[in-house]
Backbone as a chain_set.jsonl record, in Angstrom:
{"seq": "RNYRKEGLETIEDVGETLSAYINGQVTVACIVGLLAFIGYLIIDVPYPLVMALIVAVTNIIPYVGPILGGAPAVIIALFDSPFQALLVVIVITIAQQIEGNFLSPLILGKSLDIHPATVIILLLVAGNIAGVIGMVLAVPAYAVTKTIVISIARFLEIRRQANNVIPKDT", "coords": {"N": [[81.549, 127.135, 133.589], [82.775, 125.917, 135.72], [84.046, 123.797, 134.493], [85.928, 124.894, 132.82], [88.731, 125.076, 133.187], [89.571, 122.461, 132.938], [88.624, 121.908, 130.444], [90.288, 123.562, 128.852], [92.775, 122.573, 129.342], [92.596, 120.172, 128.254], [92.283, 120.865, 125.529], [94.776, 122.033, 125.12], [96.373, 119.766, 125.576], [95.6, 118.176, 123.37], [96.518, 119.792, 121.302], [99.346, 119.718, 121.747], [99.734, 116.978, 121.234], [99.12, 116.786, 118.519], [101.141, 118.384, 117.573], [103.377, 116.926, 118.285], [102.94, 114.664, 116.647], [103.269, 115.927, 114.073], [105.905, 116.827, 114.242], [107.117, 114.286, 114.566], [106.568, 113.154, 112.006], [108.044, 114.876, 110.346], [110.614, 114.397, 111.245], [110.917, 111.724, 110.508], [110.638, 111.961, 107.662], [112.984, 113.434, 107.231], [114.947, 111.694, 107.929], [114.502, 109.662, 106.056], [115.043, 111.032, 103.761], [117.833, 111.562, 104.18], [118.789, 108.896, 104.11], [118.142, 108.398, 101.289], [119.812, 110.149, 100.209], [122.398, 109.228, 100.922], [122.281, 106.748, 99.74], [122.067, 107.604, 97.032], [124.54, 108.917, 96.721], [126.225, 106.744, 96.997], [125.617, 105.2, 94.679], [126.208, 107.013, 92.75], [124.404, 109.085, 91.636], [123.537, 111.876, 89.622], [123.304, 115.149, 91.084], [122.742, 114.478, 93.953], [121.828, 115.604, 96.354], [119.745, 117.411, 95.804], [117.933, 115.515, 94.707], [117.552, 113.882, 96.927], [116.38, 115.728, 98.637], [113.915, 116.119, 97.424], [112.818, 113.525, 97.756], [112.575, 113.53, 100.569], [110.738, 115.653, 101.04], [108.336, 114.74, 99.659], [107.901, 112.439, 101.022], [106.07, 112.71, 103.089], [103.628, 112.273, 102.044], [101.651, 109.378, 102.081], [102.233, 106.335, 100.356], [101.949, 107.417, 97.598], [103.836, 109.313, 97.737], [106.559, 108.352, 97.953], [106.876, 107.439, 95.317], [106.467, 109.623, 93.81], [108.535, 111.238, 94.706], [110.711, 109.71, 94.026], [110.65, 109.529, 91.309], [111.939, 111.795, 89.809], [114.672, 111.283, 90.298], [114.982, 108.753, 89.136], [114.427, 109.353, 86.557], [116.532, 111.104, 85.751], [118.624, 109.365, 86.328], [118.269, 107.575, 84.229], [119.28, 108.914, 82.084], [121.968, 108.368, 82.348], [122.178, 105.573, 82.437], [120.187, 102.556, 82.049], [120.577, 100.695, 84.009], [121.554, 102.212, 86.154], [119.194, 103.58, 86.75], [117.682, 101.49, 87.703], [119.115, 100.942, 89.933], [118.542, 103.274, 91.425], [115.84, 102.887, 91.957], [116.02, 100.673, 93.595], [117.46, 101.773, 95.715], [115.499, 103.633, 96.715], [113.392, 101.878, 97.309], [114.599, 100.387, 99.466], [114.996, 102.404, 101.333], [112.313, 103.173, 101.793], [111.306, 100.849, 102.784], [112.8, 100.615, 105.102], [111.843, 102.886, 106.431], [108.98, 102.463, 106.612], [108.776, 99.986, 108.079], [110.385, 100.324, 110.365], [111.303, 103.003, 111.135], [109.041, 104.87, 111.079], [107.056, 103.556, 112.854], [108.637, 103.421, 115.215], [109.62, 106.102, 115.677], [107.225, 107.722, 115.52], [105.692, 106.364, 117.444], [107.233, 106.834, 119.775], [107.157, 109.671, 119.903], [104.48, 110.042, 120.194], [103.883, 108.589, 122.398], [102.977, 106.066, 121.959], [102.849, 102.612, 121.52], [105.042, 100.947, 119.195], [104.049, 98.738, 117.919], [101.333, 99.207, 118.037], [101.035, 101.276, 116.387], [101.702, 100.097, 113.894], [99.588, 98.193, 113.695], [97.403, 99.992, 113.71], [97.775, 101.283, 111.3], [97.542, 99.088, 109.527], [94.831, 98.222, 109.964], [93.403, 100.62, 109.489], [94.119, 100.992, 106.852], [92.888, 98.881, 105.542], [90.11, 99.461, 106.139], [89.653, 102.043, 105.316], [91.44, 102.768, 103.193], [94.004, 104.658, 101.663], [93.456, 107.176, 102.767], [92.485, 106.61, 105.259], [94.922, 105.468, 106.321], [96.424, 107.803, 106.5], [95.129, 109.266, 108.351], [94.837, 107.654, 110.624], [96.821, 107.403, 112.684], [97.198, 110.106, 113.791], [94.539, 110.473, 114.571], [93.947, 108.486, 116.381], [95.853, 109.161, 118.432], [94.906, 111.66, 119.2], [92.361, 110.955, 120.13], [93.019, 109.266, 122.18], [94.353, 111.064, 123.843], [92.152, 112.735, 124.511], [90.498, 110.923, 125.912], [92.059, 110.201, 128.038], [92.182, 112.748, 129.262], [89.531, 113.088, 129.931], [89.232, 111.0, 131.707], [91.019, 111.768, 133.758], [89.753, 114.148, 134.521], [87.28, 113.065, 135.51], [88.237, 111.616, 137.659], [89.323, 113.607, 139.313], [86.826, 114.88, 139.865], [85.481, 112.867, 141.169], [86.981, 112.623, 143.456], [86.591, 115.082, 144.546], [83.971, 114.974, 145.223], [83.94, 112.983, 147.211], [84.941, 114.142, 149.394], [84.043, 114.884, 152.588], [82.52, 117.402, 154.206], [83.337, 118.751, 157.356], [81.219, 119.103, 160.209], [80.811, 121.988, 162.24]], "CA": [[82.698, 127.695, 134.179], [83.425, 124.887, 136.543], [84.934, 122.879, 133.731], [86.783, 125.597, 131.881], [90.135, 124.814, 133.313], [89.822, 121.142, 132.401], [88.535, 121.961, 128.98], [91.505, 124.241, 128.338], [93.924, 121.586, 129.489], [92.31, 119.012, 127.184], [92.662, 121.462, 124.192], [96.3, 122.235, 125.076], [96.988, 118.387, 125.337], [95.353, 117.792, 122.003], [97.565, 120.631, 120.418], [100.654, 119.099, 121.921], [99.652, 115.652, 120.593], [99.177, 117.074, 117.047], [102.488, 118.942, 117.339], [104.235, 115.727, 118.354], [102.776, 113.906, 115.377], [103.864, 116.574, 112.954], [107.391, 116.715, 114.47], [107.544, 112.885, 114.245], [106.523, 112.981, 110.575], [109.153, 115.677, 109.809], [111.827, 113.612, 111.596], [110.891, 110.513, 109.67], [110.886, 112.446, 106.335], [114.383, 113.934, 107.128], [115.832, 110.463, 107.891], [114.374, 109.036, 104.734], [115.889, 111.979, 102.753], [119.256, 111.207, 104.432], [119.008, 107.462, 103.571], [118.163, 108.477, 99.955], [121.052, 110.934, 99.88], [123.481, 108.356, 101.062], [122.219, 105.729, 98.61], [122.425, 108.311, 95.761], [125.949, 109.143, 96.724], [126.882, 105.471, 96.64], [125.45, 104.768, 93.24], [126.596, 108.118, 91.944], [123.341, 109.748, 90.868], [123.711, 113.288, 89.586], [122.473, 116.001, 91.924], [122.098, 113.72, 94.91], [121.222, 116.492, 97.476], [118.505, 117.82, 95.372], [117.093, 114.456, 94.592], [117.186, 113.446, 98.182], [115.437, 116.666, 99.277], [112.609, 115.894, 96.832], [112.272, 112.413, 98.366], [112.23, 113.894, 101.888], [109.495, 116.435, 101.079], [107.323, 113.969, 99.248], [107.683, 111.291, 101.887], [104.987, 112.914, 103.972], [102.387, 111.68, 101.395], [101.777, 107.976, 102.052], [102.197, 105.489, 99.147], [102.193, 108.115, 96.339], [105.013, 110.214, 98.049], [107.775, 107.757, 97.514], [106.913, 107.272, 93.806], [106.644, 111.098, 93.238], [109.948, 111.622, 95.187], [111.784, 108.928, 93.435], [110.602, 109.725, 89.838], [112.923, 112.656, 89.176], [115.973, 110.684, 90.378], [114.968, 107.574, 88.234], [114.526, 109.928, 85.15], [117.86, 111.576, 85.634], [119.497, 108.226, 86.153], [117.999, 106.974, 82.92], [120.163, 109.618, 81.112], [123.177, 107.645, 82.442], [121.95, 104.088, 82.04], [118.967, 101.891, 82.676], [121.04, 100.009, 85.164], [121.595, 103.186, 87.267], [117.78, 103.812, 87.167], [117.302, 100.398, 88.464], [119.764, 101.089, 91.277], [117.832, 104.248, 92.076], [114.665, 102.189, 92.382], [116.389, 99.783, 94.65], [117.705, 102.647, 96.835], [114.153, 104.167, 97.165], [112.691, 100.744, 97.878], [115.099, 100.048, 100.724], [114.654, 103.509, 102.197], [110.963, 103.078, 102.134], [111.11, 99.634, 103.74], [113.236, 101.0, 106.412], [110.902, 103.824, 107.086], [107.644, 101.814, 106.936], [108.813, 98.986, 109.03], [111.154, 100.651, 111.541], [111.327, 104.4, 111.565], [107.65, 105.466, 111.447], [106.518, 102.94, 114.115], [109.476, 103.793, 116.337], [109.616, 107.541, 116.013], [105.869, 108.252, 115.799], [105.418, 105.744, 118.656], [107.898, 107.493, 120.889], [106.771, 111.053, 120.001], [103.031, 110.205, 120.68], [103.681, 107.74, 123.552], [102.176, 104.853, 121.49], [103.753, 101.43, 121.204], [105.251, 100.69, 117.735], [103.157, 97.643, 117.333], [100.025, 99.704, 117.963], [101.044, 102.105, 115.153], [101.53, 99.191, 112.772], [98.157, 97.681, 113.684], [96.437, 101.018, 113.287], [97.916, 101.468, 109.865], [96.918, 97.942, 108.846], [93.379, 98.265, 110.1], [92.826, 101.74, 108.769], [94.239, 100.862, 105.424], [91.874, 97.879, 105.133], [88.827, 99.978, 106.294], [89.474, 103.339, 104.538], [92.399, 102.911, 102.244], [95.062, 105.634, 101.904], [92.988, 108.273, 103.606], [92.573, 105.868, 106.681], [96.308, 105.352, 106.786], [96.994, 109.086, 106.777], [94.481, 109.797, 109.514], [94.769, 106.747, 111.654], [97.759, 107.525, 113.847], [96.825, 111.264, 114.513], [93.163, 110.339, 115.132], [94.22, 107.641, 117.588], [96.587, 109.885, 119.452], [94.003, 112.701, 119.711], [91.299, 110.235, 120.824], [93.736, 108.743, 123.45], [94.546, 112.312, 124.716], [90.921, 113.171, 125.022], [90.107, 109.899, 126.774], [92.883, 110.422, 129.215], [91.825, 113.917, 129.975], [88.221, 112.849, 130.501], [89.429, 110.123, 132.96], [91.578, 112.592, 134.764], [88.662, 115.056, 135.03], [86.297, 112.23, 136.289], [88.884, 111.278, 138.937], [89.248, 114.781, 140.135], [85.485, 115.125, 140.263], [85.134, 111.851, 142.121], [87.629, 112.871, 144.682], [85.946, 116.259, 145.145], [82.711, 114.583, 145.763], [84.161, 112.151, 148.293], [85.399, 115.015, 150.554], [82.917, 115.202, 153.381], [82.812, 118.615, 155.091], [83.137, 118.573, 158.848], [80.282, 120.208, 160.876], [81.531, 122.699, 163.364]], "C": [[83.533, 126.732, 135.116], [84.411, 124.017, 135.82], [85.847, 123.526, 132.77], [88.215, 125.212, 131.984], [90.457, 123.496, 132.695], [89.661, 121.066, 130.871], [89.794, 122.518, 128.264], [92.686, 123.351, 128.307], [93.757, 120.549, 128.392], [92.744, 119.639, 125.718], [94.183, 121.623, 124.038], [96.883, 120.818, 124.804], [96.779, 117.972, 123.939], [96.387, 118.534, 121.028], [98.929, 120.054, 120.549], [100.758, 117.759, 121.267], [99.884, 115.818, 119.068], [100.543, 117.541, 116.669], [103.478, 117.797, 117.291], [104.225, 114.929, 117.119], [103.427, 114.656, 114.221], [105.375, 116.625, 113.105], [107.897, 115.335, 114.158], [107.56, 112.701, 112.703], [107.721, 113.703, 109.946], [110.427, 114.976, 110.078], [111.95, 112.41, 110.664], [111.288, 110.884, 108.215], [112.384, 112.92, 106.141], [115.313, 112.698, 107.173], [115.771, 109.805, 106.652], [115.198, 109.755, 103.644], [117.423, 111.678, 102.965], [119.602, 109.793, 103.889], [119.11, 107.544, 102.045], [119.465, 109.138, 99.495], [122.336, 109.956, 99.98], [123.469, 107.245, 100.003], [122.573, 106.401, 97.27], [123.88, 108.532, 95.601], [126.665, 107.792, 96.298], [126.754, 104.984, 95.193], [125.721, 105.882, 92.227], [125.569, 108.754, 90.992], [123.668, 111.178, 90.827], [122.743, 114.106, 90.541], [121.849, 115.142, 93.097], [121.384, 114.427, 96.026], [119.881, 116.827, 97.036], [117.466, 116.669, 95.223], [116.622, 113.867, 95.949], [116.204, 114.485, 98.977], [114.03, 116.468, 98.668], [111.924, 114.645, 97.495], [111.838, 112.742, 99.846], [110.88, 114.648, 101.976], [108.334, 115.618, 100.616], [106.966, 112.701, 100.145], [106.497, 111.447, 102.875], [103.781, 112.321, 103.428], [102.542, 110.111, 101.459], [101.593, 107.347, 100.69], [102.613, 106.2, 97.93], [103.527, 108.918, 96.483], [106.365, 109.653, 97.57], [108.061, 107.635, 95.939], [107.143, 108.689, 93.321], [108.113, 111.521, 93.592], [110.989, 110.976, 94.439], [111.846, 109.085, 91.838], [111.631, 110.648, 89.218], [114.274, 111.971, 89.214], [116.023, 109.501, 89.339], [115.09, 108.203, 86.715], [115.93, 110.377, 84.885], [118.892, 110.416, 85.504], [119.346, 107.483, 84.875], [118.896, 107.704, 81.878], [121.577, 108.949, 81.143], [123.11, 106.251, 81.845], [120.702, 103.526, 82.714], [119.342, 101.164, 83.959], [121.075, 100.942, 86.431], [120.153, 103.48, 87.715], [117.315, 102.691, 87.957], [117.964, 100.47, 89.928], [119.035, 102.167, 92.109], [116.486, 103.658, 92.718], [114.974, 101.333, 93.621], [116.657, 100.762, 95.968], [116.429, 103.191, 97.468], [113.463, 103.051, 97.833], [113.277, 100.418, 99.347], [114.84, 101.148, 101.73], [113.225, 103.507, 102.689], [110.602, 101.865, 103.075], [111.598, 99.986, 105.142], [112.293, 101.903, 107.206], [109.621, 103.264, 107.46], [107.705, 100.739, 108.029], [109.542, 99.234, 110.374], [110.985, 102.045, 112.014], [109.958, 104.949, 111.988], [107.098, 104.819, 112.799], [107.331, 103.391, 115.418], [109.422, 105.233, 116.7], [108.263, 108.107, 116.319], [105.374, 107.544, 117.126], [105.98, 106.403, 119.808], [107.356, 108.981, 121.036], [105.283, 111.143, 120.519], [102.841, 109.252, 121.96], [102.75, 106.641, 123.088], [103.16, 103.757, 121.168], [103.822, 101.273, 119.694], [104.304, 99.75, 117.165], [101.661, 98.296, 117.134], [99.967, 100.61, 116.776], [100.886, 101.238, 113.909], [100.108, 98.608, 112.615], [97.216, 98.723, 113.244], [96.627, 101.281, 111.858], [97.335, 100.268, 109.06], [95.424, 98.076, 108.777], [92.799, 99.436, 109.28], [93.008, 101.64, 107.299], [93.163, 99.933, 104.73], [90.471, 98.52, 105.151], [88.7, 101.251, 105.258], [90.613, 103.626, 103.519], [93.486, 103.93, 102.625], [94.612, 106.758, 102.865], [92.931, 107.875, 105.072], [93.918, 105.854, 107.207], [96.842, 106.693, 107.15], [96.423, 109.623, 108.13], [94.475, 108.936, 110.722], [95.597, 107.143, 112.891], [97.376, 108.942, 114.523], [95.429, 111.168, 115.203], [93.211, 109.519, 116.394], [94.778, 108.436, 118.702], [95.693, 111.019, 120.026], [92.912, 112.06, 120.596], [91.899, 109.78, 122.16], [93.866, 109.949, 124.313], [93.227, 112.721, 125.354], [90.373, 112.308, 126.031], [90.816, 110.027, 128.14], [92.504, 111.645, 129.976], [90.458, 113.769, 130.597], [88.378, 111.978, 131.788], [89.97, 110.834, 134.039], [90.594, 113.583, 135.324], [87.74, 114.27, 135.921], [86.911, 111.842, 137.628], [88.914, 112.482, 139.849], [87.839, 115.03, 140.664], [85.016, 114.177, 141.325], [85.783, 112.122, 143.498], [87.12, 114.146, 145.35], [84.626, 115.916, 145.864], [82.734, 113.702, 147.009], [84.567, 112.916, 149.513], [84.1, 115.37, 151.303], [83.283, 116.32, 154.361], [82.519, 118.28, 156.524], [82.191, 119.603, 159.381], [81.037, 120.751, 162.096], [80.56, 122.966, 164.452]], "O": [[84.758, 126.787, 135.226], [85.419, 123.562, 136.359], [86.495, 122.848, 131.973], [88.877, 125.033, 130.961], [91.468, 123.361, 132.005], [90.359, 120.357, 130.145], [90.256, 122.004, 127.245], [93.492, 123.364, 127.376], [94.707, 120.141, 127.723], [93.425, 119.013, 124.905], [94.762, 121.381, 122.979], [97.75, 120.655, 123.945], [97.707, 117.443, 123.327], [96.981, 117.948, 120.123], [99.627, 119.906, 119.546], [101.832, 117.425, 120.767], [100.688, 115.126, 118.445], [101.073, 117.183, 115.617], [104.305, 117.703, 116.385], [105.261, 114.545, 116.575], [104.112, 114.013, 113.427], [106.07, 116.467, 112.102], [108.965, 115.181, 113.564], [108.514, 112.13, 112.175], [108.356, 113.134, 109.058], [111.29, 114.949, 109.201], [113.018, 112.152, 110.109], [112.141, 110.233, 107.612], [112.944, 112.816, 105.049], [116.353, 112.684, 106.513], [116.8, 109.378, 106.128], [115.888, 109.178, 102.804], [118.173, 111.563, 101.996], [120.648, 109.605, 103.268], [119.989, 106.903, 101.47], [120.102, 108.721, 98.528], [123.202, 109.982, 99.106], [124.505, 106.865, 99.458], [123.301, 105.822, 96.465], [124.431, 108.371, 94.512], [127.526, 107.743, 95.419], [127.686, 104.436, 94.605], [125.499, 105.726, 91.026], [125.79, 108.934, 89.795], [124.052, 111.735, 91.856], [121.575, 113.766, 90.734], [120.627, 115.076, 93.233], [120.426, 113.896, 96.587], [118.916, 116.586, 97.762], [116.294, 116.828, 95.563], [115.482, 113.427, 96.098], [115.385, 114.103, 99.814], [113.041, 116.646, 99.38], [110.723, 114.638, 97.763], [110.803, 112.244, 100.289], [110.026, 114.359, 102.815], [107.279, 115.816, 101.218], [105.924, 112.058, 100.009], [105.995, 110.464, 103.419], [102.925, 111.877, 104.193], [103.517, 109.595, 100.913], [100.789, 107.866, 99.916], [103.514, 105.736, 97.231], [104.232, 109.16, 95.503], [107.167, 110.32, 96.917], [109.171, 107.71, 95.413], [107.993, 108.894, 92.453], [108.798, 112.117, 92.76], [112.053, 111.549, 94.202], [112.857, 108.832, 91.182], [112.167, 110.31, 88.162], [114.999, 112.06, 88.223], [117.072, 109.304, 88.727], [115.737, 107.648, 85.827], [116.478, 110.037, 83.836], [119.845, 110.467, 84.727], [120.28, 106.79, 84.473], [119.228, 107.098, 80.86], [122.291, 108.949, 80.139], [123.84, 105.85, 80.938], [120.258, 103.969, 83.774], [118.531, 101.035, 84.876], [120.71, 100.559, 87.543], [119.899, 103.616, 88.911], [116.547, 102.924, 88.891], [117.368, 100.087, 90.934], [118.909, 102.03, 93.325], [116.133, 103.95, 93.86], [114.202, 101.322, 94.58], [116.142, 100.541, 97.064], [116.322, 103.192, 98.695], [112.945, 103.273, 98.927], [112.516, 100.213, 100.292], [114.496, 100.861, 102.877], [112.954, 103.8, 103.853], [109.752, 101.921, 103.963], [110.964, 99.722, 106.163], [112.006, 101.725, 108.39], [109.149, 103.542, 108.562], [106.769, 100.607, 108.818], [109.366, 98.507, 111.351], [110.575, 102.281, 113.151], [109.772, 105.421, 113.11], [106.736, 105.538, 113.73], [106.778, 103.674, 116.481], [109.21, 105.588, 117.86], [108.118, 108.887, 117.261], [104.643, 108.199, 117.869], [105.278, 106.553, 120.807], [107.137, 109.456, 122.151], [104.883, 112.115, 121.159], [101.736, 109.165, 122.496], [101.797, 106.321, 123.798], [104.213, 104.014, 120.584], [102.824, 101.435, 118.992], [103.801, 99.927, 116.055], [100.924, 97.949, 116.211], [98.899, 100.717, 116.173], [100.101, 101.535, 113.008], [99.546, 98.562, 111.521], [96.297, 98.433, 112.477], [95.619, 101.507, 111.188], [96.708, 100.467, 108.02], [94.819, 98.049, 107.704], [91.857, 99.275, 108.503], [92.176, 102.13, 106.536], [92.667, 100.151, 103.625], [89.671, 98.189, 104.276], [87.737, 101.383, 104.503], [90.671, 104.756, 103.035], [93.841, 104.041, 103.799], [95.404, 107.207, 103.695], [93.262, 108.641, 105.977], [94.14, 106.171, 108.376], [97.673, 106.765, 108.055], [97.099, 110.301, 108.904], [94.134, 109.425, 111.798], [95.078, 107.197, 114.006], [97.24, 108.962, 115.746], [95.213, 111.727, 116.278], [92.556, 109.857, 117.38], [94.252, 108.41, 119.815], [95.742, 111.287, 121.227], [92.592, 112.569, 121.67], [91.247, 109.94, 123.192], [93.501, 109.866, 125.485], [93.158, 113.014, 126.548], [89.797, 112.816, 126.993], [90.205, 109.963, 129.208], [92.491, 111.627, 131.207], [90.232, 114.276, 131.696], [87.723, 112.221, 132.802], [89.542, 110.646, 135.178], [90.609, 113.833, 136.529], [87.421, 114.741, 137.012], [86.201, 111.745, 138.629], [88.569, 112.387, 141.027], [87.691, 115.368, 141.839], [84.285, 114.544, 142.246], [85.187, 111.872, 144.546], [87.202, 114.285, 146.571], [84.256, 116.467, 146.901], [81.766, 113.638, 147.767], [84.535, 112.355, 150.608], [83.207, 116.031, 150.775], [84.187, 116.209, 155.19], [81.546, 117.594, 156.837], [82.297, 120.793, 159.086], [81.757, 120.061, 162.818], [80.925, 123.54, 165.478]]}, "num_chains": 1, "name": "protein.A"}
């Protein structure tokens, strides 16, 4: 019972961290969809809004998502010309490079209070250790672990301060 309040605060903090991660991922996906939409408009792909929405939704899936999201636009562009299909591939590649190198580290870093370089290092290390699954889980696992460690440190500090209070004899 003595630790119930701190435990509930820790659980609430973890929930907020995961919520921030999901919000960051959705924000990144929307921006990538917007970039794809602008690119599709520039190269005059049919149904640019629908194609960009597909890119945005599938962007949540690392590595495979951009391929799945870009495939319908490439197929539709092939009906016009192979050159336009190549332009679609270029648009998707540019959008993904912007996302991977700038947007994700910056947005996820800010939403989770993690330095962008830390996000990049986490993704590189997790990718080498556990592949795609590691990359998917690295940032949220780090953020949750960081939140729990900070909560434990806060709890230990409160406990230390409570033990240092010496009652006065009357």
